[in-house]
N, C-alpha and C positions, 0 to 999 in steps of 0.2 A: 703355442698354447691355444687351446680351443675356447669356445664361448660357453657361458653358463646360461641355462634356460631356467627362467622363473615362471612358475605356474600359479596364478592367483585364482580365487574362486569365482569372481565376477569381473566383467569388463571394467567397471568403474575403479575397482581396487587395482586391477592390472595396469590401467593407465596412470594411476597415481604413483605406483611403484616405478613404472617406466620413466616418469619425469625425474625421480630421485636418482636412478641408476644411469641416466643418460641415454635411454633407448628411445630415440626421437623419430626414427624412420618408420612410417606407417605402412602396414601390410594388411591383407585380409585376415583378421583374427589374431594378429600379434603385432608387437612393436620390436624394433631391433636397433641396437647401438654397437659400438666398437667392441664392448666386452660382454654385454648382456642381451639376451632375447627374452622378451616378456610376453606371455600369452595368458589365457584365462579359460576357466570353465564357465558355464552359465548356470551355476547351481549344480544339480545332479545330472551328470552325463551318463552314468552307469546305474542301472537298477537291477532288480531281481525279476526273473521271468515269472509270468503267471503259470499256474499248473498246466493249462492247455497248451502252452508253448513248449512244454516238455513232452506232452503226449496228448493228442487230440481227444482221447477218451475222457479227459478231465473237463471237457466242455459240458458234459452232463454231470449234475451233482447227484451222486448216488452214494449210499452209505458204505457199500462194499469197497469203495476206493479210499476210504479213510483209515488211518491218518495219512496225509500227504506230506512227504518229506524228501528233500533233494539236497545233495551236497553243494557247497558254495561254488566249487570250481565249475560245476555244470550249470549254474544258475545265473551268472552275471550276463547282462546284455547291454548293448548301447541303446539308449532311449532314442526313439525315432526323431523327436524334435531337436535332439542335440547332436545328430550324426555329423553335421557339417563341421562344428567346432571340434568334435572328437577327432575328425580326420586331420584337422590343422595341428592339434596337439601331438597326435601320433607321428605325423610327418616330422615335426620339430624334434621330438625325442629321438628319432632314428636318423636325424641329420648328422653327417659325418663330422662336422666341425663343433658339435655340442658334446662336451665331455663331463658336464656336471649339471645336476638339476636341483633347484631350490623349491621346496613345497611351501608356497605362500598362501595356502588356503586359510579359511577362517580358523582361528586358533581355538579348537575345541573338538569334542568327540565326533560330531557330524561332519565338520569341516575337514578333519583329518581323514575320515572314511571316504568322503567324496574324492579326495586326491588319490589315496592309495588304490582305490578300485580302478581309477583311470590308468595308473601306472601298471597295474596288474593286467588289465585288458590289452594294453599296447605292447606288453612284453618289455618293459623298461629295465635295462641293466645298468643304468648310469648310477654313479655314487650320488647320494641324496643328502641335502641339508634341509633344515626346517626354519622358515622365517616366521616367528611368532610375534606379530605386531599388535600392540595394545591400542594403537590409533592409526588412522590413515593420513595424519598430518605429515609434513615433510620430516619434522623432528622424530616422530614416532617410527616412520619407516626407516629412517637412517639409523636410529638406535637399534632396531631389529636387524638390519643388515650388518651392523657392527658386532652383533651378538648371535650369529647363526648357530643353531643347535644341531647336534649330531642325530640323524634319523634313527640310529641304532640304539639310542639311550633307552633304558628300561621303561622310562615314563611314556615314551611314544609307542613302544611295543604293547604296553598295558592298555593305552588308549585305543589302539587298533583292535586288540582282542575284545575289549569291552564294546566298541562300536559295532564290530561284526556280529558279536553275540546278540546285541540289541536288535540289529536289523534282521538277522535270521530268526531270532526268537519271536519278534513281532510277526514275521512271515508265517511261522508255524502256527501261532495262535490265531492270527487273522483268517487265513485261508481255511484252516480246519474247523474252527468254531463257527465261522460264517456259514459253512456248508452243513455242519452238524445241527446248528440251531434251525437253519432253513428246513432241513429234512425232518427234524423231530418236533419243531415248535411253531412252524409257519404254515399257513393255509394259502396255497396258490400265490405265493409271493416269495421273494428272496430277502434274506436278512444280512446285515453287515455287522461284524463284531470287531471292536477295537479295544486293545488292552487298556488304553488310557481313557478313551471316550466312554466306554460302558460304565466303569466305576464312577466317573464324574457324573454321568447321567443319573446313576443310582443315588448319589449324594443329593442332587437337585430334587429328585423325586421324593426322597425321604424328608427333606426340608419342607417341600410343598405339602406333604402329608401331615407333618407336625403343625404347620400353619393352619391347614384346613380343619384339622380335628381339634385345634385348641379352643378351649372354652374359658373365657376370662372369669376369674373369681374375685369378688370384692374382698378386701382386707383392710384392717385399720392399724395404724401405729399411733403412739402417744408422744406428744411433743411438749416440751416445757420452754417457755420464754422467760428469760431472767431479766431483772431490772437493769442489769449492767449492759443489756443490748445484744446478747447472743442467745442461741437456742441449743437445746439438747434433745436427744431422742431416747426413749426407753429401750434398753438392750437386754439380751439374755446373758447367761453365764459365760458364753463364748465371745461376748462383745459384739454380737450381731444385732441389728435392729429387730426388735420383737414384733412379729406380725400376728395379728389376731384375725382369724377367719370367721369368728363368731362375734357379731356386734355386741351382743349382751355381755360376753366375756370381756371385751374391750372396755365396755362401759363400767363394768364392775371393777376392773383394774384402775380405771381413771378415778373412780370414787375413792380409792385407797391412797391416791397421791395427794397428800395434804401436808400443810406446814411448810417451813422454809427448807431450803436445800443446804447440804453440807458437802464441801469438797472432800472426797475420799481419795482422790488421786489427781495429781497434777504432774504431767510429764511433758517436758519441753526438750526437744532434741535438735541439735544442729545437723542439717542434712546437706550433702553435696551431690551434685549430679553432673556428670560429664555430658558433652554433646552426644547425640545419638550416633551410632555407627553410620558409615557412608552407605549409599544406596547400591544394591545390586538390582537387576532388572525386576525381580519379583516385588521387592520393597518399593521400587519406583512405580510399578503398576498399581500397587495397593494405594500409595499416596495420591497418585493422580486420579484414581477412581474415587477415593474418599473426598478429595478436595474439589475436583473439577468434573467428576462424573465421566472421566475418560474410560472407554472400554479398554481392556488389556491390549487388544491388537492395535488400537490407536496409539497408545503409549509406545508400544514396540516400534511401530512404523515411524513415529516421530524420532525416537532415539536412533533408529537405523539411518534416518535422513541426516540427523546431526553428525553421525559418524561418517557416513559414506559421502554425502553431498557437500556438507559444510566443513567437515573435518575438525569440529570443535568439541567432540565428545569421544571419550575412549570407547573401546569395544563394548557394545551394549548388552550382548547376550551372556552376561556374566552371572554366576551364582555367588560370588564372593563379596563381602562387605569390608574387606581389609585391603591395605596397600603393602607392597613389598618394600624392603629397605632400599632397593635401588631406586625406587620412586622417590623416597625421602631425599635422596641426593639432588633431585631436580625439582622438588615440590615448589620451591620459591618461583621457578620459571612458570609453573602452571598457574600460580596465583597472579604473577605479573601479567600474564596474557589476559587476565580478566580485569585488569585495573582500568576500567572505563565506566562511565555512566554511574548508575546507582551502586555498583560494586566498589567504586573507588573509596568512598568514605569507610566502608566496612573493612577493606583490605588495609587501608592506612592505619587502622587501629592495631594491626598485628605488628609486633616487634620482630622483624625479620632476623635480627641478630640473636634472638633467644629461642628460635624455633627448635622444638625437640621432637624426636621420633617417639612419640608416645606409643607404647606397646598395645594400648587399647585400639589403635588404628593401624599401626605399622607392624605387621607380624608375618614373616615369611611362611611360618608353619600353617597359617590360616588362609593363605591365598591359594585358591584352587587353580583352574586353567587360566583364569584372568583375574586381575585385581578389580577393586570396586570402581564404580562409575565416577569419573572426574573429568573436568575440562582438560583439553589437550594443551600442549605448548604450541601456540600458533600466533605468528606475528600479525596475521590478518583477522584476528578474533573479532575486533570491534566492527570491522566492515561486514563480516559474516553475520554478526548479531543484528546489524541494522537491516539485513535482508530477511530475517526470520519472520514467520507469521506469529500472531498472538499465541496460538497454542504451542508452537515450537519454542517460543520464549518461556512459556510456563514450565515446560519440561527442563529446558536448559537452566533457568533460574533456580529450580529446585536442586539440581545437582551442584551448581556453583555455591549456593548458600550452605549446603551441607558440608562442602569442603572447607569453606571459610570458618564455619562454626567450630570445627575441631581444634582450631588454633586460638579460640577464645577461652577465657577463664571458666571455671565451673559455675553453674547456677547454684547459689547458696541460699538456704532459707531455714527458718525455724519451724519445725512441725510440732504442734502442741495438741495434746489430748487431755481432756478434763473429764473426770467421772464424778458426778454429783449424786449423792444419795438423797432421795425424797420419798418419805413415807414407805420405806421398804423396797422401793424400786431404784434401779441404777440408770442414770441418764448420761449419755456420752455426747461430748462435743469435740469436734476436730477442727483445726484451723492452721493457717500458715502465715508467716511473716517473711517477706523477701528481704534478704540481707545483701545479696549481690546478684544482679540480673545475669551477668556472665554471657554464655552463648545464646541465651534467649533474646538478647539484643539483636541477634541475627535471625533467629527463628522465632519471630514475634508471635505468630499464631499459636505456637505451643504454650507460650507463657500466659497468654490471655485466658486460655482454657482453665488453667489452674486457679487463676485469680477469681474466676466466676464460680468455681465449685467450692472453694474453701473460704470460711469466714475468718476474720481476724479476732483473736480471743484476748481478753484482758489478762494482766499479770495477777496470778492468785497463788495461794499456798494451801497445802492440805490442812483441813480443819476450818477453813474460812466458811462463813455462812453466806448464803445467797438468797436474796428475796426473789420471789417468783411473781411475775406479772400475770401469767396465764398458763394453764395446762389444758391441752385439748386433744381430741381424737382427730386424726387426719385420715380421711377415707381415700383409698386408692384401689386399683385393679391390677391383677397380674397381667403382664403383657405377653403377647405371643412371640415365638422365635421369629427372627427376621428372615425374609427370603435372601438368598445369596445375592450379594452386590458385586460391583466391579472389584472392590477391595477384598471382600471375604471369600469370593470364589477362588482367587489366587492363593489366599491363605490356606484354604482347604486343600488345594492341589499341592501346595508345599508340604503340608502336614502328612499327606498320604503318599508323597513321592510320585504324584501323577504328572508326568511330563517333566521337562526341564525349562529353564528360563527361555531357551530358544524355541520351545515347541508349545508352551501352554496356551498362548493366544490362538495358535492354529487349531488346537484340540477343541477349544471353545467354539471357534468359527465352524468347524466341521459339524458340530452338533446343531448348528443353526442353519445348515445348508437347506435352502428352500425346497429342494427336490425330495429331501427326506428329513424334515425338520423335527428334531427331538426336543430342543429347548428354544425359548424365545427370550429376548432381552427387551424389556419395556421400562423406561425411566430408570435405567441403570440397575434393574433387578432382573434376576433370571428365574424362569419358571419352566417346568416340563410341559410339553404339548401332550395332547391325548395320545398321539402316536408314541411319544417317548415313554409315557406311563404304561401303555400297553406292552411296549417292548421290554421294559424292565420287569413287568409282571411275569413274562414267560421265560426270562433268562434265569437259570438256576443261581443260587446264592454264591456258589464257588467261582462263578465267572463274572460277578458284578461287585463283589466285596472290595472296598478300597484297599484292604490289606494285601490283595493279590498283587497290585502294582507296587506296593511298598516292598513286598518280598522280592519281586522281580528286580527292582533297583538295587536292593541289598546284595542279591546274587551277582548282579553285574559288577558291583564294586569288588567282590571277591575275584571275579574273572580278571578285572584290571590289575589287582595286586598279585595275582598268580596263585592264590590259595584254592581256586576252583578253575578247572580247565574249561575252555569253551565247549568241548565235546561233552563234558559232564553236565554242564548247564543245559545244553540243548537236549541231551538224553533225558534229563529230569523233566523237562517240558513235554517231551514226546510221550513219556510214560504217563504223565498226568492226563494228556489228551486221550490216550488209549483207555485209561480208567474211566474217563467221562463218557467216552463212546459207549462203553459197556453199561454204565449207569443210566445214561439218557435213554438208550434203546430198551433197557429193561423196565423203564418207568414210562410207558407210552402215555401221551397226552391226547385226549379225544379231540376231534376236529373242532368241536364247538368251543374249546378253550384255547385254540391256537390263535396267534396274532394274524389278523386279516380276515378271520372267518366272517365276522359281522359285515365288513365292507363287501366282501366277495358275495355273500348271500344276498345282500341288497342289490348288487349288480345283477345277480342271476334272476332276481324277481322283477327286473325292469321289463317294460313292454317291448315287444318285438317291433322294429322299425322296417324290417325287410330282410332279404336274403343277400348274403355276401356274394359279390360278382365273381370271386375267385373260387371259393370252395362250397358255396351254397348253404353254409351254416347261418344261424340267426344273427342279425345285427341288433345290438341293444345300445341304449344310452347310459353311460356310467358317470362316475365322478370326474373323469378326465375326457369326456366326450364320447362319441359313438365308437364302438369297437366290434370286431368279429368274435363271436363266442367259440369259433372253431380254432384250429391250430395253424392256419395258414399265415397268421401275422398281418392280416389286412388292416391298414390304417384308414379310418374314415372320418375322423373328428375334426380335421383342420384343412384349411387351404392357405398356403403361403404363411403359415403361422397363426392364422386367425381361426378361432374356434367357431364351429358351425352349430346352429341350433337344430332341434329335431326335425323341423319342417324342411330345412335345407338338405339334411341327410336323406330323408325320405325321397325328395325330388331327385337327388343324384342316383339313388338306388333304382329309381324309375326311369333313368336315362334322360332326365329333364334338365334344362338350363337353370342355374341359380344365380342370383345377384348378391354379391358380397361387398359390404362396406367396411371402412376402417382398416384397410390393408396398409401396412407400413412401407413407406419409401425409404431408400437408403439415406436420403438427406434428412430424414426425421419427420417428413410430412406423411400424409395418408392419401389413399386414392380408393376408388371403387371400380368394380369390373364384373362382367358376366363370365360364368364358367360353364362350359359344356363338357361332360365326361366323354373321353375318347378311348375307353378301355382301361387297362391297368398296367402297371410297370413294377419291376422288383426294386427294392431298396434295402440297405443295411442299417442297423441301429445297434447301440450298445445297451446292455442291461447289466445288472449286478452279477449275473452268472456268465457273462461273456458276450461276444458278438452274436447278433441274431439277424436272420434274413426275413423279410416280409414283403408285402405288396402295398401299393397305394394307387389311387386314381391318377390317370393321366388326363390332363385337362387341356382344352383349347380356351384361351382367355380372349375376351372381347371387351375393350374399354367401353364404358358407358358413353353413348353419343352426346355431344354438347348440345345446348339449346339451339344454337345457330344451324346445326345440321339436321335437326329433327324435321320430319315431314308429317 
């Protein structure tokens, strides 16, 4: 009998699996044991070729070449940075003593795709199983090994169809619309379009516009204070606080409020509230953003560390807030792993003999690829917890307390509403009385909020008279909409289907890329940059509307379930691109309205510093330093990464020696040196539209002489 090859997505996961299956013999890129060989990818090993890799003609961005479309079988390539590990996996898959393969990639759409593309590229014909682990703890891996899934199951074929449709669809939209927008909407620069990034940027720009254009309006409400120590506010027929935007009108209404009050409605209801659902990644990011001002990517990185390094958290990139029934069978072990420190007292209050699988939390039909976030079963949990940083503990504590809370009684309270008639006006009071704290004994911060907002009301009956101590106008102002925060930006992305739990933090980070920064995050709030707003201004509505991404994800779900073929999905996208090519080109935009026009014309108006030593064109000083205005690609603005000033550039153009300070050493220090131009030399650099060739000065460096050697 031959051996079984297990392929994990990352080295850390592979080595954890190797320990469980007894593959202890170390080799370059894999581990081996008597029965199992364990290797790993390093994230994406296989990607899609860029258009110019199919045909060199696509290096130039021209309208006549659009739309660009290639079949998947012709498009896969081994990524250069991953070639070594790809070779290791390929050799192992074709080893004669390997007779079965286990796909142990991250359990989800992208993780499954990463693995399947590797197997396709290497020509794998081995029978395959799937290891779908919810955690990298020993217990989690062993449970997954004991329950290997058949790769041919419809659920996996659906995931693969959906994942490939997503990858190919994003390729179609990204490459075609980046080029189409550049050709029709940009002035002397290239643009990048992203199906998720652009709609999110649009939302941020729209919110910024609403905040910027908001004009606060004063308004007044009328409040009554009763002798029994509580207050009421004047309401309209719908029971909403009546707002007066005219002070004289409010004053007139106040004068009509005379005499004693009479209770016209007294409603007291017993309310019950279960603990909130468990966290998925999006809800965890929202909570950590609201409570601790953690950026979404910070929460994700910490959750990933708790999962991969410490093995005390279940798979973090989950969209589900529910647990499956098989987890219920072991839930006591998850709780027992956390019975230490501050969790001990809270867990001790749970009667383990009466634990029930409440369908509000345990529901197989509502678990997607992964169950909700919970602590793992780990005998070393306490030791791992002791090694966590403060921020890591905040994330872990949040998950543990949420799990403990679902086994606590309901929060019970009396909600009281009183309507009092005074002089023809109706005043409403609301309040609460806690009857049982329940789960809020665990999630204390939630309970405190309710107590602050609601007043305790006296016991009354309809028809009772109420003496009034005072009746007054309360002046307020309308408040502007809030900029997107770490919490609300994730909520907005969830609402419109922008990204997944696995990708939302990355989408936000890409928009903050310093090289092309579309949004900035300051004090936990997100705003669009001037570049971001200019970009959104020139992008047509059909390419930036959040509903575009929502529809895209809905269609992907249909591809997964089989009601829409991948070919139909991609065909629909291609027809949409073709329609927009016709539309955008039939509605030409003048240069003065294109993105980059203002910046480019400012550069063009800069003073001439000299002639380019390569092509003789004018050299000017722009936003990013000196540049050749010709087409040779001559670079003039930097020496060893240090920006040069106008005087230094002029000196070099005149073949004179220059003195440059503040040059960075490899060890972190700085140094100074003289540089004398000794001609020019070719070099290559990357741009949005592909690889470019140019030229730069060739220098002779001369260190500044020390004081002791000066004459």
